[in-house]
Each structure stands twice: as structure tokens, then as C-alpha cells.
Rosetta silent file (secondary structure, phi, psi, omega in degrees, C-alpha in Angstrom):
SEQUENCE: MRNRTSYRPYPLRSLFIRLLTIVLALALSGCSASGADDAAPASPRDGGPERSTLRVGMLDIVDTASFYLAQQRGFFREEGLMVEPIAAQGGAASTPGLVGGRLDVAFGNYVSFFLAQSQGVGQFRLVSDGYQADANAFLLLARPDGAVRTPRDLAGRRVAVNTFRNIVELNARSALQTNGVDPNSVQFVEIPFPEMGAALATGRVDAAAMVEPFITSASRSLGALPVLDTASGPTADIPIAGYGTTEAFARENPRTVAAFQRAMARGQQAASDRRNVEQVLPTYVRIDQSTASLITIGTFPQSLDATRLQRVADLMTQFGLVPGRIDVAPMLGPPA
SCORE:     score description
SCORE:     0.000 S_00000001
   1 L     0.000  134.496 -176.178  111.218  180.120   97.364 S_00000001
   2 L   -77.070  128.665  176.427  110.886  176.340   97.951 S_00000001
   3 L   -69.824  144.793  175.085  114.077  174.389   97.466 S_00000001
   4 L  -107.548  135.322  177.682  113.965  171.634   94.943 S_00000001
   5 L   -75.134  123.441  178.293  115.986  168.463   95.501 S_00000001
   6 L   -85.346  150.982  176.699  118.322  168.208   92.608 S_00000001
   7 L  -144.739  161.062  176.664  119.194  164.858   90.978 S_00000001
   8 L  -114.547  124.106 -176.145  121.297  163.668   88.193 S_00000001
   9 L   -64.492  146.958  175.133  119.693  161.336   85.772 S_00000001
  10 L   -65.512  139.467  172.356  121.356  157.898   85.263 S_00000001
  11 L   -57.177  156.955 -179.065  123.275  157.633   82.115 S_00000001
  12 H   -58.720  -38.712 -179.182  121.595  155.473   79.518 S_00000001
  13 H   -63.255  -44.482 -179.428  124.223  152.755   79.873 S_00000001
  14 H   -64.693  -43.421  178.930  123.663  152.473   83.638 S_00000001
  15 H   -59.611  -40.069 -179.128  119.895  152.341   83.218 S_00000001
  16 H   -65.037  -44.762  179.171  120.290  149.521   80.659 S_00000001
  17 H   -59.961  -42.850  177.800  122.543  147.520   83.002 S_00000001
  18 H   -63.125  -44.324  179.250  120.091  147.847   85.875 S_00000001
  19 H   -63.116  -42.836  178.759  117.217  146.695   83.749 S_00000001
  20 H   -64.256  -37.912  179.257  119.199  143.725   82.376 S_00000001
  21 H   -63.324  -37.605  177.002  120.134  142.704   85.888 S_00000001
  22 H   -62.931  -47.659 -178.871  116.509  142.727   86.960 S_00000001
  23 H   -60.696  -45.177 -178.514  115.477  140.605   83.960 S_00000001
  24 H   -64.655  -39.171 -179.580  118.258  138.086   84.595 S_00000001
  25 H   -63.234  -43.849  178.597  117.340  137.844   88.320 S_00000001
  26 H   -63.793  -40.030  179.045  113.718  137.150   87.446 S_00000001
  27 H   -62.476  -46.449 -179.679  114.737  134.551   84.860 S_00000001
  28 H   -65.670  -38.249  176.250  117.013  132.754   87.313 S_00000001
  29 H   -59.896  -43.260  179.036  114.317  132.876   89.979 S_00000001
  30 H   -63.983  -40.327  178.262  111.901  131.231   87.560 S_00000001
  31 H   -63.951  -39.310 -179.724  114.432  128.506   86.737 S_00000001
  32 H   -66.883  -37.885 -178.443  114.992  127.822   90.460 S_00000001
  33 H   -66.017  -27.893 -178.035  111.285  127.637   91.076 S_00000001
  34 H   -94.411   -1.324 -177.576  110.932  125.006   88.355 S_00000001
  35 L   -72.623  159.532 -173.313  114.022  123.014   89.481 S_00000001
  36 L   -65.707  -40.715 -173.186  113.703  119.567   90.969 S_00000001
  37 L   -71.716  -33.439 -174.793  115.122  120.365   94.378 S_00000001
  38 L  -102.263   -4.091 -174.578  113.071  123.488   95.074 S_00000001
  39 L   -69.531  136.218  173.810  109.888  122.709   93.252 S_00000001
  40 L   -76.445  134.427  179.990  106.674  122.552   95.268 S_00000001
  41 L   -58.046  138.866  177.865  104.937  119.238   94.511 S_00000001
  42 L   -67.001  137.117  177.013  102.054  119.590   92.098 S_00000001
  43 L   -86.465  162.335  177.853   98.678  119.224   93.762 S_00000001
  44 H   -55.149  -32.769 -179.905   95.836  117.068   92.318 S_00000001
  45 H   -63.770  -28.653 -178.240   94.213  120.329   91.211 S_00000001
  46 H   -93.506    5.825 -178.262   97.354  121.055   89.153 S_00000001
  47 L    91.925   13.606  176.891   97.442  117.573   87.644 S_00000001
  48 L   -82.107 -176.425 -178.016   99.754  116.112   90.345 S_00000001
  49 L   -62.588  143.181  179.411   99.270  112.750   92.106 S_00000001
  50 L   -66.817  -29.530  178.547   95.909  112.132   93.756 S_00000001
  51 L  -120.107  127.812 -178.308   97.717  110.835   96.846 S_00000001
  52 L   -88.359  -22.167  179.501  100.749  112.604   98.232 S_00000001
  53 E  -118.212  132.370  178.748  101.783  109.881  100.733 S_00000001
  54 E  -118.934  129.301  171.847  102.262  106.234   99.823 S_00000001
  55 E   -93.337  117.772 -171.530  102.617  103.412  102.313 S_00000001
  56 E  -116.990  117.689  174.941  104.928  100.944  100.662 S_00000001
  57 E   -66.144  123.648 -170.498  105.450   97.372  101.910 S_00000001
  58 E  -130.953  152.551  164.800  109.210   96.723  101.842 S_00000001
  59 L  -115.252  134.463  178.584  111.911   94.093  102.400 S_00000001
  60 L   -89.452   80.527 -176.856  115.300   95.381  103.437 S_00000001
  61 L  -139.431  170.846 -178.443  117.404   93.355  101.040 S_00000001
  62 H   -56.778  -31.966 -177.731  119.607   94.114   98.005 S_00000001
  63 H   -53.291  -30.027 -169.939  116.573   93.650   95.739 S_00000001
  64 H   -99.640   13.806 -178.782  115.089   96.936   97.061 S_00000001
  65 H   -57.771  -36.829 -176.615  118.203   99.137   96.536 S_00000001
  66 H   -64.583  -37.431  176.408  116.561  100.934   93.700 S_00000001
  67 H   -60.499  -49.437 -175.798  113.645  102.035   95.911 S_00000001
  68 H   -70.734  -30.520  173.808  115.974  103.401   98.592 S_00000001
  69 H   -65.173  -44.002 -179.439  118.112  105.161   95.935 S_00000001
  70 H   -62.850  -36.934  178.174  114.953  106.830   94.628 S_00000001
  71 H   -69.205  -47.619 -177.557  114.043  107.853   98.142 S_00000001
  72 H   -63.280  -40.168 -173.389  117.577  109.062   99.043 S_00000001
  73 L   -91.672    4.760  174.146  117.996  111.092   95.837 S_00000001
  74 L    78.925   16.619 -178.207  114.590  112.760   96.031 S_00000001
  75 H   -65.818  -37.426  177.306  113.041  111.125   92.932 S_00000001
  76 H   -70.291  -38.581 -178.030  109.771  110.530   94.766 S_00000001
  77 H   -60.877  -42.744 -176.515  109.743  114.031   96.214 S_00000001
  78 H   -66.230  -18.641  173.036  110.238  115.482   92.770 S_00000001
  79 L   -92.268    4.974  179.149  107.066  113.596   91.648 S_00000001
  80 L    84.849   23.944 -174.747  105.087  115.036   94.488 S_00000001
  81 L  -120.684  143.332  168.950  105.213  111.856   96.574 S_00000001
  82 E  -116.886  121.098 -177.670  106.257  111.065  100.092 S_00000001
  83 E   -99.953  135.110  179.388  106.903  107.320  100.562 S_00000001
  84 E  -114.699   97.532  178.367  106.595  105.549  103.880 S_00000001
  85 E   -66.193  133.600  179.050  108.415  102.177  103.855 S_00000001
  86 E  -124.875  122.967 -172.040  106.695   99.583  105.996 S_00000001
  87 E   -63.936  137.891  175.369  108.611   96.415  106.844 S_00000001
  88 L  -136.494  155.655  179.151  107.219   93.083  105.614 S_00000001
  89 L   -81.536  -25.366  179.335  108.528   89.521  105.807 S_00000001
  90 L   178.384  175.663 -179.142  107.762   88.797  102.203 S_00000001
  91 H   -58.712  -34.788  179.067  105.341   89.212   99.314 S_00000001
  92 H   -61.776  -29.763  179.238  102.964   86.687  100.823 S_00000001
  93 H   -84.766  -21.022 -176.302  102.538   88.987  103.805 S_00000001
  94 H   -83.904  -33.554 -175.498  102.199   92.148  101.712 S_00000001
  95 H   -62.811  -37.755  171.443   99.388   91.153   99.377 S_00000001
  96 H   -63.265  -32.175  178.250   96.806   90.976  102.211 S_00000001
  97 H   -65.243  -38.555  176.117   98.016   94.383  103.324 S_00000001
  98 H   -65.443  -46.924 -178.141   97.275   95.792   99.865 S_00000001
  99 H   -66.084  -40.968  179.967   93.810   94.265   99.753 S_00000001
 100 H   -76.260   -6.692  176.792   93.040   95.440  103.311 S_00000001
 101 L    87.824    3.519  179.037   94.212   98.977  102.586 S_00000001
 102 L   -74.301  -24.880  178.265   97.097   98.963  105.059 S_00000001
 103 L  -126.398  151.414  177.805   99.480   99.382  102.120 S_00000001
 104 L   -99.856  -38.791  179.371   99.099  101.322   98.905 S_00000001
 105 E  -137.266  154.064  177.880  102.012   99.716   97.014 S_00000001
 106 E  -145.746  143.928  167.812  104.196   96.743   97.948 S_00000001
 107 E   -86.458  130.441  178.513  107.438   95.198   96.875 S_00000001
 108 E  -155.077  157.509  177.061  106.928   91.464   96.484 S_00000001
 109 E   -73.151  153.157 -174.424  108.141   88.444   94.699 S_00000001
 110 H   -64.192  -34.319  178.081  106.216   87.546   91.575 S_00000001
 111 H   -55.140  -50.505 -178.073  105.180   84.171   92.870 S_00000001
 112 H   -61.566  -39.653  175.503  103.280   85.731   95.736 S_00000001
 113 H   -63.309  -49.603 -177.919  101.481   88.206   93.434 S_00000001
 114 H   -64.684  -39.608 -179.669  100.503   85.517   90.928 S_00000001
 115 H   -66.294  -44.953 -179.882   99.460   83.101   93.617 S_00000001
 116 H   -62.803  -37.578  178.742   97.304   85.690   95.427 S_00000001
 117 H   -65.924  -45.366 -175.027   95.640   86.658   92.115 S_00000001
 118 H   -68.144  -28.908 -178.454   94.950   82.985   91.216 S_00000001
 119 L   -86.865    0.174 -177.791   93.515   82.263   94.670 S_00000001
 120 L    77.425   13.567  179.649   91.122   85.201   94.506 S_00000001
 121 L   -62.504  -37.157  178.387   92.806   87.090   97.340 S_00000001
 122 L  -176.942  177.011  176.684   92.541   90.262   95.176 S_00000001
 123 L  -107.333  123.723 -169.917   93.034   91.754   91.791 S_00000001
 124 E  -119.469  153.354  174.772   96.586   93.099   91.415 S_00000001
 125 E  -129.764  126.411  173.217   98.513   95.312   89.026 S_00000001
 126 E   -82.317  127.804 -172.616  102.278   95.245   88.675 S_00000001
 127 E  -116.729  -13.127  178.200  103.580   98.777   88.227 S_00000001
 128 E  -158.319  134.890  174.378  107.386   98.514   88.325 S_00000001
 129 E   -70.219  159.885 -176.696  109.942   95.760   87.881 S_00000001
 130 E  -128.443  -57.148 -172.938  112.323   95.358   90.796 S_00000001
 131 E  -154.992  147.978  179.501  114.990   92.656   90.573 S_00000001
 132 E  -132.013  142.158 -174.833  116.210   89.812   88.458 S_00000001
 133 L   -64.802  156.143  170.924  118.448   86.909   89.497 S_00000001
 134 L  -143.574  166.342 -179.585  122.077   86.513   88.624 S_00000001
 135 L   -54.691  136.396  175.583  124.621   83.776   89.324 S_00000001
 136 L    63.736   16.369  176.578  125.363   83.281   93.058 S_00000001
 137 L   -94.666  -12.380  176.521  122.817   85.859   94.164 S_00000001
 138 E  -134.472  102.887 -172.004  120.390   83.187   95.429 S_00000001
 139 E  -125.939  149.362  167.638  122.125   80.373   97.285 S_00000001
 140 E   -93.380  118.116 -179.936  121.388   77.461   99.561 S_00000001
 141 E  -109.001  150.969  179.127  123.970   77.721  102.342 S_00000001
 142 E  -132.181  162.099  175.896  124.960   75.145  104.952 S_00000001
 143 L   -68.306  143.776 -178.570  127.090   75.182  108.128 S_00000001
 144 L   -65.617  -23.530  179.759  130.783   74.389  107.645 S_00000001
 145 L  -103.924   15.897 -176.834  130.593   71.688  110.314 S_00000001
 146 L   -92.092 -178.694 -179.269  127.236   70.194  109.196 S_00000001
 147 L   -87.385  -10.292 -176.314  126.381   67.105  107.204 S_00000001
 148 L   -89.233  118.963  178.138  125.224   68.919  104.113 S_00000001
 149 L  -128.314  -30.425 -179.568  127.907   69.274  101.448 S_00000001
 150 L  -128.822  163.704  178.896  126.199   68.558   98.147 S_00000001
 151 H   -51.384  -41.829 -176.896  122.641   69.010   96.802 S_00000001
 152 H   -62.408  -25.671  177.957  121.941   65.288   97.315 S_00000001
 153 H   -69.472  -11.859 -175.208  122.640   65.742  101.051 S_00000001
 154 H   -81.869  -10.872  179.627  119.615   68.000  101.296 S_00000001
 155 L   -63.319  129.274 -177.539  117.102   65.093  100.952 S_00000001
 156 L    76.688    5.810 -177.851  115.242   64.797  104.255 S_00000001
 157 L   -98.684  166.574  177.291  116.823   67.980  105.624 S_00000001
 158 E   -94.800  126.645 -177.414  115.316   71.213  106.983 S_00000001
 159 E  -126.019  130.150 -179.214  115.812   74.172  104.663 S_00000001
 160 E   -84.682  137.282  168.033  114.865   77.745  105.574 S_00000001
 161 E  -129.017  153.534 -174.895  112.863   79.980  103.227 S_00000001
 162 L   -71.951  -35.690  170.498  111.643   83.453  104.163 S_00000001
 163 L  -149.291  154.232  179.527  107.994   82.618  103.447 S_00000001
 164 L   -70.146  154.356  173.800  106.283   79.509  102.068 S_00000001
 165 L    49.311   47.524  174.967  105.212   79.166   98.419 S_00000001
 166 L  -122.775 -171.497 -178.979  107.226   82.147   97.151 S_00000001
 167 H   -63.732  -32.891  178.471  110.001   82.722   94.614 S_00000001
 168 H   -65.232  -44.713  177.794  112.682   81.513   97.044 S_00000001
 169 H   -66.663  -42.246 -179.755  110.938   78.225   97.555 S_00000001
 170 H   -61.087  -46.361  178.407  110.070   77.872   93.860 S_00000001
 171 H   -58.681  -44.393 -179.312  113.661   78.454   92.855 S_00000001
 172 H   -61.017  -44.247  178.899  114.872   75.994   95.449 S_00000001
 173 H   -60.045  -45.551  179.611  112.431   73.313   94.253 S_00000001
 174 H   -62.736  -45.942 -179.553  113.462   73.775   90.670 S_00000001
 175 H   -65.568  -40.149 -179.854  117.210   73.640   91.472 S_00000001
 176 H   -62.040  -46.220 -177.045  116.782   70.535   93.710 S_00000001
 177 H   -64.796  -39.443  177.619  114.926   68.679   91.003 S_00000001
 178 H   -59.065  -33.209 -177.909  117.535   69.698   88.401 S_00000001
 179 L   -97.188   20.796  172.817  120.199   68.220   90.710 S_00000001
 180 L    78.537   18.392  177.110  118.408   64.921   91.211 S_00000001
 181 L  -111.295  131.782  177.131  116.736   65.639   94.564 S_00000001
 182 L   -69.525  116.753 -179.014  113.024   65.210   95.100 S_00000001
 183 H   -58.341  -28.609 -178.818  111.818   68.647   96.303 S_00000001
 184 H   -72.980  -12.532  178.822  109.105   66.921   98.335 S_00000001
 185 H   -85.418   -5.748 -177.188  111.770   65.187  100.373 S_00000001
 186 L   -98.885  136.681  178.403  112.941   68.500  101.769 S_00000001
 187 E   -98.061  107.876  177.701  111.249   70.072  104.824 S_00000001
 188 E   -82.920  138.891 -178.210  110.985   73.812  104.248 S_00000001
 189 E  -124.733  131.625 -177.335  110.956   75.978  107.353 S_00000001
 190 E   -84.171  114.446 -178.718  109.702   79.558  107.366 S_00000001
 191 L  -141.119  129.045  178.047  112.338   81.960  108.775 S_00000001
 192 L   -61.347  149.233 -177.699  112.785   85.656  107.941 S_00000001
 193 H   -50.088  -45.395 -176.287  115.942   86.462  106.045 S_00000001
 194 H   -64.652  -19.472 -176.413  117.645   88.391  108.892 S_00000001
 195 H   -98.983   -0.402 -175.385  117.205   85.384  111.221 S_00000001
 196 H   -69.376  -36.616 -179.892  118.510   82.690  108.862 S_00000001
 197 H   -60.371  -45.604  178.881  122.158   83.039  109.900 S_00000001
 198 H   -66.629  -37.443  176.418  121.321   82.404  113.523 S_00000001
 199 H   -59.967  -42.246  177.840  119.062   79.478  112.554 S_00000001
 200 H   -64.327  -47.337 -176.833  121.979   77.919  110.691 S_00000001
 201 H   -61.875  -33.601 -177.832  124.411   78.548  113.585 S_00000001
 202 H   -90.510   -7.881  179.934  122.134   76.959  116.184 S_00000001
 203 L    84.309    9.718 -179.240  121.214   73.972  114.049 S_00000001
 204 L   -65.356  -31.862  174.366  117.520   74.898  113.783 S_00000001
 205 L  -130.537  159.674 -177.249  117.912   74.246  110.038 S_00000001
 206 L   -94.757  -22.040  177.159  120.421   72.285  108.031 S_00000001
 207 E  -156.768  162.885 -177.741  120.538   74.802  105.141 S_00000001
 208 E  -141.089  132.708  178.690  119.023   78.144  104.270 S_00000001
 209 E   -86.719  103.747 -170.207  117.888   79.590  100.937 S_00000001
 210 E  -117.692  160.412  174.416  119.378   83.081  101.306 S_00000001
 211 E  -122.693  174.400  177.409  119.723   86.268   99.318 S_00000001
 212 L   -79.555  149.646    7.077  122.107   89.167   99.620 S_00000001
 213 L   -87.941    7.233 -175.052  123.361   90.766  101.772 S_00000001
 214 H   -70.432  -29.812  176.395  122.641   87.813  104.112 S_00000001
 215 H   -60.473  -48.032 -179.850  124.644   85.404  101.942 S_00000001
 216 H   -67.568  -40.386  179.636  127.818   87.455  102.369 S_00000001
 217 H   -63.729  -41.149 -179.747  127.132   88.142  105.999 S_00000001
 218 H   -69.802  -36.185  179.172  126.648   84.416  106.787 S_00000001
 219 H   -67.083  -37.115 -179.131  129.726   83.488  104.804 S_00000001
 220 H   -80.138  -35.263 -174.012  131.861   85.978  106.687 S_00000001
 221 H   -90.229  -33.592 -174.484  130.518   85.498  110.201 S_00000001
 222 H  -108.881  -17.181 -171.120  129.699   81.715  110.159 S_00000001
 223 L    72.636   22.484  176.603  131.854   80.417  107.369 S_00000001
 224 L   -53.916  141.292 -172.339  128.634   79.214  105.748 S_00000001
 225 E  -112.392  139.843  176.175  129.268   77.226  102.538 S_00000001
 226 E   -73.071  132.716  175.829  127.290   77.332   99.297 S_00000001
 227 E  -107.643  -31.413 -177.382  125.612   74.071   98.391 S_00000001
 228 E  -157.737  132.133  173.744  123.426   75.051   95.517 S_00000001
 229 E   -87.155  109.853 -174.673  122.831   78.089   93.318 S_00000001
 230 L   -79.980  -10.900  175.556  119.030   78.180   93.098 S_00000001
 231 L  -107.356   61.261  179.169  119.058   80.707   90.266 S_00000001
 232 L  -141.908  167.270 -177.268  120.704   78.419   87.792 S_00000001
 233 H    63.408 -129.419 -178.527  119.626   76.028   85.051 S_00000001
 234 H   -59.120  -20.307 -177.877  115.905   76.513   84.438 S_00000001
 235 H  -107.324    9.939  178.182  115.826   79.485   86.853 S_00000001
 236 L   -57.365  134.033  177.243  118.938   81.324   85.483 S_00000001
 237 L    56.854   29.610 -175.729  118.201   85.052   85.130 S_00000001
 238 L   -76.930  141.953  173.832  114.691   84.496   86.386 S_00000001
 239 E   -63.059  137.255 -176.144  112.608   87.634   87.394 S_00000001
 240 E  -102.436  -57.051 -170.343  112.433   87.771   91.173 S_00000001
 241 E  -153.923  158.748  175.303  110.298   90.655   92.406 S_00000001
 242 E  -154.468 -165.083 -176.479  108.634   93.922   91.594 S_00000001
 243 E  -114.001  130.896 -177.717  106.170   96.523   92.895 S_00000001
 244 E  -135.992  167.476  175.830  102.444   96.045   92.751 S_00000001
 245 E  -143.912 -175.589  175.427   99.169   97.547   93.919 S_00000001
 246 E   -87.841  156.707  176.467   95.530   96.589   93.659 S_00000001
 247 H   -58.936  -36.529 -175.376   93.549   97.061   90.503 S_00000001
 248 H   -70.358  -39.484 -178.135   91.161   99.353   92.400 S_00000001
 249 H   -69.824  -41.786  179.396   94.005  101.609   93.693 S_00000001
 250 H   -61.457  -40.193  179.440   95.559  101.840   90.203 S_00000001
 251 H   -69.342  -36.935 -177.069   92.207  102.755   88.706 S_00000001
 252 H   -84.995  -17.118 -174.178   91.360  105.393   91.274 S_00000001
 253 L  -132.879   57.344 -173.731   94.863  106.890   91.457 S_00000001
 254 H   -66.141  -35.035 -178.843   96.362  106.779   87.967 S_00000001
 255 H   -72.950  -31.651  178.972   98.479  109.921   88.370 S_00000001
 256 H   -67.269  -46.086 -176.981   99.814  108.667   91.743 S_00000001
 257 H   -65.769  -44.472  177.936  100.793  105.311   90.170 S_00000001
 258 H   -60.705  -34.965  179.431  102.391  107.067   87.197 S_00000001
 259 H   -67.881  -43.055  179.283  104.415  109.319   89.536 S_00000001
 260 H   -64.745  -40.400  179.509  105.613  106.263   91.461 S_00000001
 261 H   -61.108  -44.918 -179.743  106.572  104.542   88.202 S_00000001
 262 H   -61.030  -47.153 -179.261  108.619  107.520   86.995 S_00000001
 263 H   -61.864  -41.948 -177.143  110.476  107.741   90.295 S_00000001
 264 H   -69.642  -34.923  177.127  111.170  103.991   90.336 S_00000001
 265 H   -60.152  -38.018  176.906  112.412  104.065   86.722 S_00000001
 266 H   -71.179  -36.381  177.406  115.053  106.546   87.809 S_00000001
 267 H   -67.571  -36.243  173.749  115.858  104.432   90.801 S_00000001
 268 H   -61.843  -42.909  179.612  116.239  101.328   88.667 S_00000001
 269 H   -62.908  -43.909 -177.295  118.560  103.235   86.379 S_00000001
 270 H   -66.894  -35.856 -178.323  120.642  104.484   89.308 S_00000001
 271 H   -70.309  -14.704  179.970  120.868  100.876   90.718 S_00000001
 272 L   -73.956   -6.702  174.088  122.380   99.647   87.483 S_00000001
 273 L   -98.455  110.934 -176.861  125.629  101.288   88.703 S_00000001
 274 H   -54.255  -35.976 -176.150  127.050   98.893   91.391 S_00000001
 275 H   -62.317  -35.114  177.697  128.735  101.808   93.186 S_00000001
 276 H   -66.512  -36.648 -179.657  125.321  103.330   93.874 S_00000001
 277 H   -67.839  -48.284  179.607  124.006  100.079   95.327 S_00000001
 278 H   -57.879  -35.497 -178.750  127.048   99.690   97.570 S_00000001
 279 H   -68.529  -45.529 -173.097  126.602  103.288   98.827 S_00000001
 280 H   -78.214  -30.032 -175.620  122.922  102.930   99.728 S_00000001
 281 H   -50.140  -51.306 -176.706  122.914   99.473  101.271 S_00000001
 282 H   -63.872  -10.165 -179.967  124.324  100.380  104.660 S_00000001
 283 H   -80.116  -18.478 -178.641  121.687  103.044  105.019 S_00000001
 284 L  -134.073   -9.335  176.715  118.851  100.509  105.332 S_00000001
 285 L  -120.625  145.188 -177.821  120.483   97.113  105.950 S_00000001
 286 L   -80.313   71.040  176.804  122.685   96.345  108.955 S_00000001
 287 L  -136.017  155.248  176.052  125.922   95.774  107.065 S_00000001
 288 L   -91.359  175.557 -174.944  129.109   97.740  106.861 S_00000001
 289 H   -68.743  -30.071  178.915  130.614   99.178  103.772 S_00000001
 290 H   -68.440  -36.327  175.935  133.226   96.459  103.379 S_00000001
 291 H   -69.366  -34.860  179.423  130.478   93.803  103.273 S_00000001
 292 H   -64.155  -30.205 -179.390  128.498   95.860  100.796 S_00000001
 293 L   -77.438   -8.976 -174.846  131.518   95.866   98.484 S_00000001
 294 L  -102.048  -20.154 -170.259  131.642   92.045   98.513 S_00000001
 295 L   -68.534  157.580  175.193  128.044   91.040   97.819 S_00000001
 296 L   -90.100  131.312 -179.944  126.750   89.589   94.577 S_00000001
 297 L  -115.838  136.202  174.208  124.245   91.857   92.852 S_00000001
 298 L   -79.285 -148.263 -179.067  121.624   90.814   90.355 S_00000001
 299 E  -118.388  157.586  178.711  120.096   93.149   87.781 S_00000001
 300 L  -123.656   93.612 -173.338  117.480   95.872   88.041 S_00000001
 301 L   -57.627  149.075 -177.038  115.361   95.743   84.880 S_00000001
 302 L   -88.695  -13.409 -179.145  114.194   99.009   83.340 S_00000001
 303 L  -154.140  156.359  176.053  110.767   97.851   82.333 S_00000001
 304 L   -79.814  142.316  179.315  108.140   95.190   82.963 S_00000001
 305 L  -136.767  116.161 -174.326  107.925   92.452   80.351 S_00000001
 306 H   -60.521  -38.028 -177.340  105.114   89.958   80.175 S_00000001
 307 H   -66.131  -39.677  176.282  107.198   87.322   78.371 S_00000001
 308 H   -63.412  -45.523 -177.068  109.890   87.410   81.061 S_00000001
 309 H   -69.625  -26.118 -179.285  107.388   87.248   83.902 S_00000001
 310 H   -64.052  -25.632  175.650  105.536   84.412   82.262 S_00000001
 311 H   -55.499  -42.443 -177.355  108.529   82.195   83.025 S_00000001
 312 H   -65.957  -49.400 -178.840  107.767   82.500   86.738 S_00000001
 313 H   -59.510  -41.269 -179.685  104.057   81.670   86.252 S_00000001
 314 H   -66.390  -37.589  174.737  104.877   78.615   84.116 S_00000001
 315 H   -61.054  -41.050  179.158  107.291   77.317   86.771 S_00000001
 316 H   -57.833  -42.802  177.320  104.494   77.701   89.315 S_00000001
 317 H   -65.148  -43.196 -178.974  102.277   75.477   87.197 S_00000001
 318 H   -58.577  -41.172 -177.378  105.058   72.958   86.715 S_00000001
 319 L   -97.599   15.021  170.523  105.629   72.550   90.459 S_00000001
 320 L    74.442   21.180  178.377  101.955   72.544   91.366 S_00000001
 321 L   -76.030  -26.782  175.871  101.745   75.924   93.135 S_00000001
 322 L  -135.939  148.362 -174.344   98.717   76.682   90.932 S_00000001
 323 L   -75.201  -22.413 -178.422   96.375   74.222   89.290 S_00000001
 324 L  -140.704 -173.103 -176.974   96.420   75.762   85.779 S_00000001
 325 L   -79.410  140.732  174.690   98.248   78.279   83.649 S_00000001
 326 L  -106.060  124.880  174.134   98.321   81.915   84.700 S_00000001
 327 L   -89.519  111.672 -175.158   98.392   84.592   82.020 S_00000001
 328 L   -82.197  -21.041 -170.984  100.431   87.426   83.547 S_00000001
 329 H   -53.898  -43.865  179.045   99.961   89.996   80.775 S_00000001
 330 H   -65.392  -13.667 -176.816   96.626   91.346   82.133 S_00000001
 331 H   -85.109  -15.363 -177.501   98.263   91.937   85.527 S_00000001
 332 E   -77.267  125.594  177.720  100.766   94.490   84.102 S_00000001
 333 L   -72.775  165.701 -177.100   99.698   98.076   84.759 S_00000001
 334 L   -71.341  147.231  178.770   99.991  100.680   82.009 S_00000001
 335 L   -65.870  154.684 -179.096  103.444  102.280   81.618 S_00000001
 336 L   -67.864    0.000    0.000  103.883  105.778   82.979 S_00000001
């Protein structure tokens, strides 16, 4: 007679517990699969971004802290994007890169975007705000042993700006005029932000229009003295820079642009907490944590606003950077 393997049936309670355990495991697995950290980026076929990699023209200054926070915290990755920061000297250098296809998106000052559009360099769309001025965040600095002590001492002097005909020069011209100095009497010299401290120290320029963290670095290392706050008076709280692309790229890649906008919105929000900015700065700028804790930080607006940006365009008309009025509203891309 063939032996039969005997077994004892599981009690009903044990069977119920095993089934419940399986159901819970499957549920948790589903939650993990949909979580931000473990999620596989959606493909274009699934309604994800048309482009998974974005080449982004960048400046390594305080103004771009929100971008690096978004990168560090995985906000781009969660939107199915991999961003590749590409160093640029300023917005004036980035706009040709956008038009030529070397860049997909670029951080740039608004003057450069508006000027390039008005000159027919290309058709641009602004997709995310970046940075807004605050008191003492944009300063003209001079050597402690130099002849420049007051704004009036700047007449006939050499003043460094990172690129010509941009927001730094526009703010400087406005502040000089407000303080009784003819802006045309100043000789502006084009020097990248990271090199301005050395240019001051060697006497290559008499003053430098600087932004953070280079203001604090020059103050600590050279004893550089503030001569003029260029974001004051008519330029107080003026919008400085944002992120833009070409009209063609925005039209052909709407989901990619929307994904970038959503990630940047989270980055802007994170940057509203000073502690986050201090933490991320030393990861992309050559400063230590103690310097990061001393810098002056502007604001990181949460949305683009045509009325605010029109201030910049109107100042450009006032100081002759463009021959007529620029209407900035059509340059704003659709919100995500």
C-alpha cells in the first residue's frame, strides 16, 4: 500500500494572517514603486518629458542656489530629468548658446534676455523666476587703500562688471545717476565675477560691481569697502535673473519645460529658507561654511510676474539699452 504524506491543515486564523501579510506587502511595494526616490522616470510614451537630459547654462553665484538645491534634493530626477549644468560668464553669453542649440535652458539676467529678443538674436520664453535683489546684495566695492570712497569718486574710474549691457551694469548706471554721477563718465570693464577680487587687488579696476558670495569674499580677504548699493532707490527689489529657453524649444518640448518648472518651483521654495542656501553654497562655489553664513541673500520669487519684470525693461529704455519700449508679457512661458 502506497504511503500518503500526512499534513495538518493550517488553522483558519493562521491562514488569514498569512493572506493579510501578503496583501500588506504588495500594498507597501506599490507605494514604494510610486515614491519619489524609487520611481522610474516617466518616458515620453507615458506622458513624461520629451527630453530626459537638459543642458543648462549656469552661473555659480548665490542667485542659482535654488537650481542646485533642486538638483541636490532630486527634484529634477523626480520629474524624469537629468540636468547638466554648463558654466557661462553671464546671460549675454548664454542666449547665443540657446539659439545655437548648445544649451536647452539657461539662467540669465533679464536684461540679457530682453536685449537679445529686441535685437532679433532669437525668440525667448522665460520659464522660471530665479532671483530678486535685496539691500546690500549688489554692491560696488573699492580697495581700502584706493582713491574711491564715495559714489562721486567713481567719475572717470574703471568699474568691473561681469558682462557688458546686463543687469549688473544697468543697476550700476541707475545708482550712479541717482547719486549725481554721470554713468557715461565711468569706464566699465568686463571681468568675470570670480576674477573681480584679484582685479581690485592688483589695481586693474578702481571698483567692482559684485554679487554674493564674491562681495563677502572680497570684504574678508581684501578688506574691500562698499561704495554704493546698486540695488537701491529706483532699483530696490528689482528682479535680477531667471531661467529661459527658446520659443521653439518650449513649443516642441512642452512636457519637458513643465517638468523643469515644477522642479524649479520646489527649488525656489527650498531656497526661501536661508539655512538651505547656506548649506548648498559650498557645494558649487569655492567658499567655506563660515563665509556662507555671512553673505547677504536676496529673495527667490515663487512665480514669474510680468508687472515686476516690466520694471527692468523700462529701465533699459530709460538708459538707452534699447531704442523703444519692450513688452515682456509675451515672453513669459505658460505656467506648469
